[in-house]
Structures are given as C-alpha cells and as structure tokens.
ZAVEXVO-668098 format. One line per 3 residues: number of its first residue (from 1); for each residue x, y, z of C-alpha. Coordinates in steps of 0.5 Angstrom, whole numbers, plus 500, padded with zeros to 3 digits. Each point is the difference from the previous one (the first is absolute). Layout:
% residues N
NUM) X Y Z; ...;
This chain:
% residues 425
1) 850 331 241; 497 494 497; 501 498 493;
4) 496 498 494; 499 492 499; 499 498 493;
7) 496 494 497; 501 498 493; 499 494 495;
10) 507 497 498; 497 496 494; 496 502 494;
13) 494 503 504; 494 497 503; 504 497 506;
16) 494 501 505; 503 507 503; 493 503 501;
19) 498 494 505; 507 501 504; 499 508 500;
22) 493 498 503; 503 495 505; 505 505 502;
25) 496 507 500; 498 500 507; 508 501 502;
28) 500 506 496; 497 507 501; 501 502 492;
31) 499 495 494; 503 504 494; 500 497 493;
34) 506 503 496; 499 498 493; 496 497 494;
37) 493 501 498; 494 496 500; 503 495 496;
40) 502 497 507; 495 495 503; 500 499 507;
43) 496 494 503; 498 500 507; 495 494 503;
46) 497 500 507; 494 499 503; 497 496 494;
49) 501 506 496; 505 502 494; 502 507 498;
52) 505 502 494; 503 507 501; 503 503 494;
55) 503 507 503; 498 500 507; 505 498 505;
58) 498 493 503; 500 502 507; 493 503 499;
61) 497 495 504; 504 501 506; 497 506 505;
64) 506 502 503; 504 502 494; 499 506 495;
67) 501 498 492; 504 505 495; 500 499 493;
70) 507 503 499; 503 505 494; 503 494 497;
73) 494 497 498; 496 501 494; 492 501 501;
76) 494 499 496; 495 504 503; 494 496 497;
79) 503 493 502; 502 503 507; 492 503 501;
82) 498 493 498; 504 496 505; 498 505 506;
85) 493 499 498; 500 493 500; 504 500 507;
88) 494 504 502; 495 495 498; 504 495 503;
91) 499 504 507; 507 503 500; 500 508 499;
94) 508 502 500; 498 507 498; 495 501 505;
97) 504 497 505; 506 505 498; 504 494 499;
100) 503 502 493; 504 505 497; 503 502 494;
103) 507 503 498; 499 507 496; 506 498 496;
106) 497 493 497; 499 500 493; 493 499 497;
109) 498 495 494; 496 503 495; 495 496 495;
112) 505 502 495; 505 497 503; 496 493 500;
115) 499 501 492; 507 501 499; 502 494 504;
118) 495 496 496; 502 503 493; 507 498 502;
121) 499 493 502; 496 499 493; 505 503 496;
124) 505 495 503; 496 494 499; 504 494 502;
127) 506 504 503; 495 503 505; 502 501 507;
130) 494 497 503; 498 507 503; 493 500 504;
133) 498 506 496; 499 504 506; 504 506 497;
136) 506 499 505; 505 500 495; 498 507 496;
139) 499 503 507; 507 499 502; 502 502 494;
142) 497 507 500; 502 500 508; 508 499 497;
145) 498 505 494; 498 505 505; 493 500 497;
148) 496 497 505; 494 502 504; 500 499 508;
151) 495 499 505; 502 507 503; 498 503 493;
154) 493 498 501; 499 506 505; 503 505 495;
157) 496 505 496; 504 498 494; 499 493 501;
160) 495 499 494; 504 504 495; 506 495 502;
163) 496 494 499; 498 503 493; 507 501 498;
166) 502 493 502; 494 497 497; 502 504 493;
169) 507 497 500; 497 493 501; 495 501 495;
172) 506 502 495; 504 493 502; 494 496 499;
175) 499 503 493; 506 496 498; 497 493 502;
178) 494 497 496; 496 500 506; 493 502 501;
181) 497 503 507; 495 504 503; 502 504 506;
184) 493 503 502; 498 495 505; 507 499 503;
187) 501 508 501; 493 500 503; 502 495 505;
190) 507 503 501; 497 507 502; 495 497 505;
193) 505 496 503; 505 506 501; 494 503 504;
196) 500 494 504; 508 500 501; 499 507 503;
199) 496 497 506; 507 496 502; 505 504 504;
202) 506 502 495; 506 500 504; 508 502 499;
205) 501 493 501; 508 501 501; 499 504 506;
208) 494 496 503; 505 494 500; 506 503 503;
211) 496 503 505; 497 493 502; 507 498 501;
214) 502 506 504; 494 498 505; 503 493 500;
217) 494 497 497; 500 494 495; 500 500 493;
220) 499 495 495; 502 501 493; 496 495 495;
223) 502 499 493; 497 497 494; 501 495 494;
226) 507 497 502; 508 501 499; 501 496 494;
229) 495 505 497; 504 507 502; 501 504 494;
232) 508 501 501; 501 493 503; 495 495 498;
235) 499 496 493; 500 506 496; 496 502 495;
238) 495 495 503; 499 504 507; 496 505 503;
241) 501 508 500; 502 501 507; 506 498 505;
244) 497 494 504; 506 500 504; 502 502 507;
247) 503 506 497; 493 502 497; 497 501 507;
250) 505 506 501; 498 503 493; 493 498 501;
253) 499 503 507; 505 505 501; 505 496 505;
256) 507 500 500; 504 494 500; 502 500 507;
259) 493 500 502; 499 493 497; 499 495 506;
262) 498 492 499; 499 498 493; 495 494 499;
265) 501 496 494; 494 496 497; 500 494 496;
268) 496 494 498; 502 493 501; 500 499 493;
271) 500 506 494; 495 503 496; 500 506 494;
274) 494 504 497; 501 502 493; 506 500 495;
277) 507 499 501; 506 495 503; 498 495 505;
280) 506 495 501; 496 495 504; 493 500 497;
283) 497 493 499; 496 500 494; 497 493 501;
286) 495 497 505; 504 501 506; 500 508 499;
289) 492 499 498; 499 497 507; 504 505 504;
292) 495 505 496; 494 497 502; 502 498 507;
295) 503 507 501; 494 504 497; 505 503 496;
298) 496 505 496; 501 508 500; 496 503 506;
301) 500 506 495; 500 497 493; 497 493 501;
304) 506 498 496; 503 493 501; 507 500 503;
307) 506 496 497; 502 496 506; 507 496 501;
310) 505 498 506; 503 505 504; 506 503 497;
313) 506 501 505; 505 504 496; 494 505 499;
316) 498 500 507; 507 502 502; 501 505 495;
319) 493 503 503; 503 500 507; 506 503 499;
322) 497 506 496; 495 501 506; 504 499 506;
325) 495 495 502; 501 499 508; 494 495 501;
328) 496 495 495; 493 498 499; 498 494 497;
331) 493 499 497; 496 495 497; 504 494 503;
334) 493 496 500; 499 501 492; 506 494 500;
337) 496 496 505; 499 494 495; 507 499 497;
340) 504 494 501; 506 505 498; 501 507 499;
343) 506 503 497; 504 506 501; 505 504 494;
346) 506 501 503; 504 502 494; 500 501 493;
349) 503 497 494; 501 507 496; 505 501 494;
352) 504 494 501; 501 501 508; 497 498 506;
355) 498 507 504; 496 501 506; 498 507 499;
358) 495 504 495; 504 503 494; 499 506 496;
361) 496 496 495; 495 494 501; 496 502 494;
364) 504 499 494; 505 495 503; 495 495 504;
367) 503 497 506; 499 493 502; 498 499 507;
370) 504 494 504; 495 497 505; 501 497 507;
373) 494 495 502; 497 501 507; 496 495 503;
376) 492 502 501; 497 500 506; 493 497 498;
379) 496 503 505; 494 506 501; 504 506 502;
382) 494 504 500; 497 497 507; 507 501 504;
385) 500 506 505; 506 499 504; 508 499 497;
388) 500 494 504; 495 497 495; 505 501 494;
391) 502 494 496; 507 498 501; 500 500 492;
394) 498 507 500; 505 502 506; 505 497 495;
397) 498 504 494; 500 507 505; 507 498 503;
400) 503 499 492; 497 507 498; 503 503 506;
403) 507 497 499; 499 502 492; 498 507 501;
406) 503 502 507; 494 504 503; 496 497 505;
409) 492 498 498; 496 504 505; 493 498 498;
412) 497 494 496; 493 501 497; 496 493 500;
415) 494 503 497; 496 506 497; 497 502 507;
418) 504 505 504; 499 495 506; 504 495 495;
421) 507 503 502; 505 497 504; 506 504 504;
424) 506 496 499; 505 505 504;
C-alpha cells in the first residue's frame, strides 16, 4: 500500500506551494487539499499565463490527476464558482473533464460568516488579526460549535431550513455590533452558487483517499497558509483557524498517521508575513522594500503588501520539527540576486537569554534576531537551467542551510514559471 505525501509551507504562508504542487502533480494520481479556505492564494505561471487558485487544488492543470477539495477545507460557493468560471474562460474546464470532486463533509462559508468576520475586525480596531475577511474564522467556529453546514447538506430536503436557522443565529450576534449590512445580493449569489456546487461530484473523501492507497495509487496532500499560522502551534492569536501542519492532513482528509509518507516543506530564501502579528526578522526599511518590490510580495488573494525580512532559522527548525519534514524546497532564491550580502537569523536574544528555538510568546516579549552575514551571488538565477549553473555563493548558502536545518534541500526555485525549478537531489 502506498502512503500520502504531504506538501506544506514552513513560514507564514505565501511560500510558493501552488507552483510546486503544479510541478510535482504529474507524479500523482490524486491531489487533495486538506485545510484552509479561499483566504489562500496559490499562484501558478506557465506558457506565459498566470493563474491564482483559492480553493481548487493546484494539480488542476495536470491531465493525469484527480483533484479533491477535502473535508478540512471551508468552501465559499460563490468564490468557487467564480474561480471555475474564470478557469473555463481561460480554456480549462476541470468540472467538465471530471477532474474535480468535493468532500461531502467540507463546511460551507455563508454570507453571514463574512459579515461576522468584518464586524469583528472592525470592533478590534488596531488590535485586529489582519483577517482576509473571507469568513474563514467564523465558519470554523461554527464547525467546532457543531452548528455548521456541510456540502452534503445541500442535497438534503431540509437544507434551506438549516440555512435559515444558522443565519438567524448570525443576525442575533451581529445585532450586538455597530455594523450595517445588506444580505439580499449576497444571498441571491450564494444560492445560485449552491446549485452550481451540486454539479460537481460530492464524495466521501475519506473512503476515496484510502481506496486510492489500497490500489497503490499516489496521493499528494496540499496544504494552505503556513506552519507559523497553525491555530495550535503558530504565533497565536495572529494565526489562521485551521491546522496547517502535517497533522492537519490526517484530520483534513481522513487518513491515519501511519499513512503519511514523504513530507515536503516549502520555504522562501527570505521571509514574509501578511497581516498583523509578530515577525522577528522583519525589515521595516529600504531593504525590506526592495525584497517586496523584487519579489512581487503582494497577496494573491487580497493584494495586500507583504511584510518582508531575512530568513528565520529558529522558526524554520520549529516548523520542520512539527511537520516531520523529509525534504525541503527553497523558493524565490532569484529575489536575492542583487544583494552583496544576505543575512540569516540563527538565534534570538530573548528575555536575557540567547536561544535557537521559538518560545511560547514572541508578541509580548519580542525576540531580537542574531544575524549571520552571507556573501551574495550577484548573478541572474532566472536564466539558469542546470544545477551546474548554480553560483558558488548560492551553493554555499544551500549547504549552510542544510547543515543548520538537518534536512536536504531537494528542489530550488529560481523564477515564477513552472520550468524555473531545479531538482538538486
């Protein structure tokens, strides 16, 4: 029996997971998204075109594999319909080709979930989390509060009754906020999208995935956001509302821990973060602005400028430990092409001590990064097509990271296109 390989982010999201899923997908029979919602933005570039996927797994452009939206994902039917409509206009029709299925147990994002999200952020003011306002948090709250609606409910005769009951609950909560809203237009679009959702096959995903494994077919679990945004182990409370780690693949797809095979951990050659929350290596200066501009560091879903900083090794070691990472993939090395020197945080000065791990609280007690200077390569990586073309300085940087992180770097990305990916091992 085969095992499920897992691919996930090791930083605060936006590491480039979509591109690598797209690159690896020809090797897999099933690509399965296991958590998160349309707050994720996975960007793929090939053949001179750019695509941003929010809910659909990033294996959708590979003819060979089936794509599953797993039970751990929360789905906005309106956004999913728009996403699929846009793909169809661009010449890709995964529904028509039978390449997309949805877990019956995946929860639905209602229009009122988005209203609750916006009302709560407005009330928090300067202390807000930095939500994408997609209704993700309130949907997961209803899931754990045992009030949620699931994809399978849409085909039941009492769906509208369940919907109205949940909406009334949300309206009651909203009445305690100074927040104006009009549901009419959103509700109309929601029910239109629900009808569309019924045209996509609904599956018992836990059986689908495990049957693939019994048949020795290859499965890749695709994560969203990043490890440091995990609701249990991230920089709480500035986190997402789901488990972004390898453990989330088990609960988000219905697979046992002993069914997990290789774990691919993706990280940038530097570090970014969107929204509020701690960021020990942040560069709120000209260098950070350069990283942002050269790296095109603006949210694929929201367009928000990402905060930028040097790579953080204590945080990376923490993420590797939590996920059981077996192979690393370094993204956006080309963004550092113009620097004479780059830097890596190897330790923190924290509460009077020097430590090399991520402590419980990095928000109230802020760690000061201890940086190691590394010579830059000062050459255009976007043109290289072979590992033999890798500059000596970059090879030294890779060797330094492997020694520090104690996991091999298997792939190196040197540009946004799927072809700008080098296999190192």
